[in-house]
Steps between C-alpha positions, in 0.01 A plus 500: 500500500813541705368793704764748383412754231723772354360821361677683219548865384277712270682330216559141597374541853137605469390183338632302802368780725154418379506162666477699822239731360244288314328381810126442489205315358129555578425369849256207491221492757616163628834654596350750746562264791873501428698757698585820316876441515476139386271590210730781388801264499305234311407754235864606468620142445218435254576811295872424499416177322273687258788733404798265515341162440541291184230696315683834537358855493552842342419859598576866432650708781575866578744564785554818700775513764424799726457720194868494401501193276225381270487215254239289323499180302368150448619184674443131436560216747489124473648296781861617540505672160434869442505780244437873526499786251518874575583806287872483585556158653400143421596163645463130426548219752464148359595347840853431371619848401389856579540763225454870586477747212571873533364658180660838570851365560448224243632233733390151601614374840505123551457363852427176678125516567532471879780755539419809708762689299259527210308754708655710778155553657412133536614463861278790607194314373567163660175358636451196725127440565546363853658831606170685450148521638198509267157663518205534266257792458296639214185663370231423242739533208838403641689253716801637688778289652750665731836341583705634791855407592559346842744669738859493379424420136705701248404596147128514423308639799145516366301400191145600412331337201169626359316248284183481298246313709321342205803357320763497774747670267740761643429872445768682699780437747680699765830382650703653781875435521677680786357853478399516134192381314459341159165482323416266215196530275405173331282444195424232242577216740462167321562159658604219265558492126877558525711340226850384598638666188446841662796439730755428226736795456481636140874529448476600132286801593789637708791382283641855482503545879800448727470173694643507854525157662484527881533125556626322703370686806 
């Protein structure tokens, strides 16, 4: 890992956002001697690999941004590839090209996969792990990891992840950016079993749409 992660919007962004949010595994007894902060960071790095490693992962999400914007969908990740599907929007990223579909406008935007222009919210969700402190709490049923921004850090200020203690899978997320909060409910999390064919854009399916090429950027 290079230590720099970018989190994306409720369309393209929330899949990348989840790398910040999927943060815990059951705490083994042997790890009790490790400091709370160190253990929390270790769990973060371990889960990042579970989500974005070569085996990939998928999940359903429901997003609520301070009650004024709501969306829900399914996202798939495998390494630097991604796909998401919602009622209005969908996107495919095969690591070479990013395609963003707007079903209402009947358009397909084409971007370079690393371009911030594909999502105007991307810069607000930039996350660098070393700019945060980590702590771990929980109860009989859940593990909770809290991430707090150090002084002077812009963008994400706080993240709280609630996870099933038995499986380590994420259940809900709460993220603070500036003065507003975003919550994410997660279900049907599944690590592994991701076919590379999922990330190939089905061009024939959208042959009647207007294609807007935003490259080069």
